[in-house]
Structure formats: structure tokens, C-alpha cells
C-alpha positions as CSV (number, residue, x, y, z in Angstrom):
1,M,-52.1,15.5,29.9
2,D,-49.3,15.7,27.4
3,F,-49.0,18.3,24.8
4,E,-50.9,16.4,22.0
5,R,-53.7,15.4,24.3
6,I,-54.2,18.9,25.4
7,K,-54.3,20.1,21.8
8,K,-56.8,17.4,21.0
9,Y,-59.0,18.5,23.9
10,W,-59.2,22.0,22.6
11,E,-59.8,20.8,19.0
12,E,-62.8,18.7,20.2
13,R,-64.1,21.5,22.5
14,A,-64.0,24.1,19.7
15,A,-65.7,21.7,17.3
16,S,-68.5,20.9,19.7
17,D,-69.1,24.4,21.1
18,P,-68.6,27.6,18.9
19,S,-70.3,29.8,21.6
20,A,-68.6,32.4,23.8
21,Q,-68.2,29.6,26.4
22,S,-65.9,27.5,24.1
23,T,-62.7,28.5,26.1
24,T,-64.4,28.6,29.5
25,Q,-67.9,27.9,30.8
26,D,-67.5,31.0,33.0
27,Y,-68.9,33.7,30.7
28,F,-68.5,36.5,33.2
29,M,-64.9,35.7,33.9
30,R,-64.4,36.4,30.2
31,E,-66.2,39.8,30.7
32,I,-63.6,40.6,33.4
33,E,-60.7,39.6,31.1
34,Y,-62.2,41.8,28.3
35,R,-62.6,44.8,30.6
36,V,-59.0,44.5,31.8
37,L,-57.6,44.2,28.3
38,K,-59.7,47.1,27.1
39,D,-58.3,49.3,29.9
40,E,-54.7,48.2,29.3
41,I,-54.9,48.9,25.6
42,G,-56.5,52.3,26.2
43,H,-53.8,53.2,28.7
44,H,-50.8,52.2,26.6
45,H,-52.0,53.2,23.1
46,P,-50.3,50.4,21.1
47,S,-50.4,50.5,17.3
48,S,-50.1,46.8,16.9
49,V,-51.4,44.0,19.2
50,I,-51.1,40.2,19.1
51,D,-53.4,37.9,21.0
52,V,-51.3,34.7,21.6
53,G,-53.6,31.8,21.9
54,C,-56.7,33.7,20.8
55,G,-59.1,30.7,20.9
56,D,-62.3,31.7,19.3
57,A,-61.1,35.4,19.3
58,W,-64.4,36.4,21.1
59,T,-62.5,38.9,23.2
60,T,-60.2,40.2,20.5
61,V,-63.0,40.7,18.0
62,R,-64.6,43.0,20.5
63,L,-61.4,44.8,21.3
64,A,-60.6,45.4,17.6
65,S,-64.1,46.8,17.0
66,I,-63.6,49.6,19.7
67,Y,-60.0,50.3,18.7
68,P,-60.2,50.5,14.8
69,A,-56.9,52.3,14.5
70,I,-54.9,49.4,16.0
71,H,-54.0,46.4,14.0
72,F,-54.7,43.1,15.8
73,L,-53.4,39.6,15.1
74,G,-55.0,36.6,16.8
75,C,-53.3,33.3,16.6
76,D,-54.0,29.8,18.0
77,Y,-52.7,26.3,17.5
78,S,-56.1,24.7,17.3
79,E,-57.5,24.5,13.7
80,A,-61.1,24.3,15.1
81,M,-60.6,27.4,17.3
82,V,-59.2,29.3,14.3
83,K,-62.2,28.3,12.3
84,N,-64.5,29.6,15.0
85,A,-62.5,32.8,15.3
86,R,-62.7,33.5,11.6
87,T,-66.4,33.0,11.8
88,N,-66.7,35.5,14.6
89,L,-64.5,37.9,12.7
90,A,-66.7,37.6,9.6
91,T,-69.8,38.3,11.6
92,A,-68.3,41.4,13.1
93,D,-67.2,42.8,9.8
94,I,-64.1,44.6,10.9
95,A,-60.9,45.2,8.9
96,N,-58.2,45.6,11.6
97,L,-58.0,42.0,12.8
98,T,-56.2,39.0,11.2
99,I,-56.6,35.4,12.4
100,S,-53.8,33.0,11.9
101,Q,-53.1,29.4,13.0
102,H,-49.8,29.3,14.9
103,D,-48.3,27.5,17.9
104,V,-46.9,29.6,20.7
105,L,-43.9,27.3,21.0
106,K,-42.8,28.4,17.5
107,P,-41.4,31.9,16.8
108,V,-43.8,34.4,15.4
109,Q,-42.8,36.7,12.5
110,G,-43.1,40.4,13.1
111,R,-42.9,42.9,15.9
112,F,-45.7,44.2,18.1
113,D,-46.3,47.0,20.6
114,M,-48.4,44.7,22.8
115,A,-48.9,41.0,23.3
116,Y,-51.3,39.3,25.5
117,T,-52.2,35.8,26.6
118,V,-55.5,34.9,28.4
119,R,-55.4,31.4,30.0
120,C,-53.2,30.3,27.2
121,L,-49.8,29.3,28.8
122,I,-51.5,27.2,31.5
123,N,-52.3,24.7,28.7
124,L,-48.6,23.9,28.2
125,P,-47.8,20.7,30.2
126,D,-44.5,21.7,31.9
127,W,-42.6,24.7,33.1
128,E,-39.8,24.4,30.5
129,L,-42.4,24.8,27.7
130,Q,-44.1,27.7,29.5
131,K,-40.7,29.5,29.7
132,K,-40.1,28.8,26.0
133,A,-43.4,30.4,25.1
134,I,-42.7,33.5,27.3
135,K,-39.4,33.9,25.6
136,H,-41.0,33.8,22.2
137,I,-43.5,36.5,23.3
138,Y,-40.6,38.6,24.6
139,D,-38.8,38.3,21.3
140,I,-41.7,39.7,19.2
141,L,-42.2,42.9,21.3
142,N,-40.8,46.2,20.2
143,V,-38.6,48.2,22.6
144,E,-40.8,49.4,25.4
145,G,-43.4,46.8,24.3
146,I,-46.0,45.6,26.7
147,Y,-46.9,42.0,27.6
148,V,-50.3,41.6,29.4
149,M,-50.3,38.2,31.0
150,I,-53.6,36.9,32.2
151,E,-53.0,33.5,33.6
152,N,-53.8,31.2,36.5
153,F,-51.7,30.8,39.6
154,I,-51.8,27.9,42.1
155,E,-51.5,30.2,45.1
156,G,-54.7,32.0,44.5
157,H,-56.4,28.8,43.6
158,D,-55.4,27.2,46.9
159,S,-56.5,30.4,48.8
160,F,-60.1,30.3,47.6
161,N,-60.3,26.5,48.2
162,R,-59.3,27.2,51.8
163,V,-62.3,29.6,52.0
164,R,-64.5,27.0,50.4
165,E,-63.4,24.5,53.0
166,A,-64.3,26.9,55.8
167,F,-67.8,27.2,54.3
168,G,-68.2,23.4,54.2
169,L,-67.6,23.2,50.4
170,S,-65.5,20.7,48.6
171,P,-62.3,21.9,46.9
172,I,-62.3,22.7,43.1
173,A,-59.5,20.8,41.4
174,V,-57.2,22.1,38.7
175,R,-58.3,20.7,35.4
176,E,-56.1,17.9,34.1
177,H,-55.2,19.9,30.9
178,N,-53.9,22.9,33.0
179,L,-50.6,23.7,34.7
180,F,-51.1,26.7,36.9
181,F,-48.1,29.0,37.4
182,K,-46.1,29.3,40.7
183,Y,-46.0,33.0,41.5
184,E,-42.4,33.3,42.8
185,Q,-41.0,30.9,40.2
186,L,-42.6,32.9,37.4
187,L,-41.5,36.3,38.7
188,S,-37.9,35.1,39.1
189,Y,-37.9,34.1,35.4
190,L,-39.6,37.3,34.2
191,S,-37.2,39.6,36.2
192,D,-34.4,39.7,33.6
193,K,-36.8,40.3,30.7
194,F,-39.6,42.5,31.9
195,D,-40.3,45.3,34.4
196,I,-43.5,44.5,36.3
197,I,-45.6,47.6,36.1
198,S,-48.9,46.1,37.2
199,D,-49.8,42.9,39.2
200,I,-53.4,42.4,40.1
201,N,-55.5,39.4,41.1
202,I,-58.5,40.0,38.9
203,S,-60.5,37.0,40.1
204,S,-60.5,37.3,43.9
205,S,-63.7,39.3,44.5
206,Y,-65.4,37.5,41.7
207,Y,-64.5,34.0,43.1
208,L,-65.4,34.8,46.7
209,V,-69.0,35.6,45.5
210,S,-69.4,33.1,42.7
211,R,-67.3,30.1,44.0
212,V,-68.0,30.6,47.7
213,I,-71.2,32.5,48.6
214,Y,-73.2,31.5,45.5
215,S,-71.9,27.9,45.8
216,K,-73.0,27.8,49.4
217,I,-76.4,29.0,48.5
218,C,-76.7,26.3,45.8
219,Q,-75.5,23.7,48.3
220,E,-78.1,24.7,50.9
221,K,-80.9,24.9,48.3
222,N,-79.7,21.6,46.7
223,I,-79.6,23.2,43.2
224,L,-76.9,23.2,40.5
225,P,-74.8,26.3,40.0
226,D,-75.6,28.3,36.9
227,Y,-72.8,30.4,35.3
228,F,-75.4,32.9,34.1
229,D,-76.9,33.5,37.6
230,E,-77.1,37.1,38.8
231,H,-74.4,36.4,41.5
232,H,-71.9,36.0,38.7
233,R,-73.1,39.0,36.8
234,Y,-72.9,41.3,39.8
235,A,-69.7,39.8,41.1
236,A,-68.0,40.5,37.8
237,A,-68.6,44.3,38.4
238,L,-66.9,44.3,41.8
239,P,-63.5,46.1,42.2
240,F,-60.5,43.9,42.4
241,C,-59.3,43.1,45.9
242,G,-57.8,40.2,47.8
243,E,-55.9,37.1,46.8
244,Y,-58.7,34.5,46.7
245,G,-58.8,33.6,43.0
246,P,-56.4,31.9,40.5
247,L,-56.5,34.5,37.7
248,R,-53.9,37.3,37.8
249,M,-53.1,40.1,35.4
250,L,-49.4,41.0,35.1
């Protein structure tokens, strides 16, 4: 898809689904993302945080509620997502989070101690736009600022598909509105802007259970997979290990 079609996709999805599954059907993957961000914020103690591409702000609302001394800004280019985010914010009744409509390809005003993206930059349709977005994030960070990048990588995606193939399961395709990062290409671009202090595949254990073992059980029983099945819930609590999933945290 091109940029405008991708944006339209998210507008329509947000308008049709205001639930916690509006940015991904995989509820427990969002739980993993939340846990990782909570730990990173608790470790680095920023005073200001921006969620770039906040979607419905489901995660950031929760983070702002447990870190009331930190000012959070959530921004997204989708008008419908921003509407859902503001509804979630009003329901939570917290004062330290602001929601704004903003495009990651345009500069943001202000400086922040921490920025994070969660499956945001993979929705830009080419590498040049992805680099432009990363540069804008770099520019809004204070000296010694932290960028927590939770994005999908093609290498991990291909790895778990090879395991699926070994189990007699069909491969899972990358969605047409996504462009997964190439690991070495990304690290080469980041090297003159950031020091990499953490690099973890946060989806490998989870995907081996949910996308391989549970999928095989469903195949043999001839039932449809359910994102809320206990296999997903228990898999989300596993320690991180291996390189068999697409989602990394840098």
C-alpha cells in the first residue's frame, strides 16, 4: 500500500473497532509491549515521554496512570485513532497525558527525555520514509535521551515461519500495509545517532507457543485459533529467549 492507503486503513479500523484490539488483534502481544515499556520507564526515570504513533493510546494511558509524575504526550496521524485515544483518556481520568493529532513524518515541537514507537514505523511504505521518521524522533530527544523502538523485523518473521513449516503449518504473510525492518540495515543507520544499550527479541518465546504449538493444536483439532486462548496468556508471561518472532525492542 502507499502512504494514503495505509492511513485510510487505520482510519477505518479505528472507526470500526474502538477496543484494545484496534491496533492489533493480538491482545497479549500488547501486554508484552506494555510490560517492556513499563520496565524501561521505571529503569530510566524520564520526566517527559512521547508515544509516537500512539494509536488508541491504550498502552500509554496505562503507563501514565502508574507514573503520575511523568508528563506523557501521545500523538497519531489518524483522526479516528486520536478520537478513540481521547475517549480512553477521559475514561481513565488522569492529568499527566495529552493526546495530539500529528504525523511522524513532520517535526514535533518540544524536547523529551524518552520517545517510543510500538509497531508504528512499519506502517511507513518505504525505507526512506522510515529513516525520516527516525531522524525526527532523534531530533526531539534531550541530550542522553532514550528512544525505545518496538518494531517488527523481517528476519525474526522468517525464522518463526521456518519453524511453522517444520510443523506442517503454512507461513504467515506480512500484512500488505506493513514494511518490516531489515536488522543490519537499520542498525547501520542508527549507529551514528544512537548507542544501542538494549536489543531483545520480545516476541520469540510468545510466537513459538502461540504461532507454532497452539496453531498446530488448532490444526489437528480442526478449530480456529483464538487470540484469548490460555496458550496466548501463558506464553505472554514467558521470559524472552530466541530469535523466532518479528517484534524486537531496541
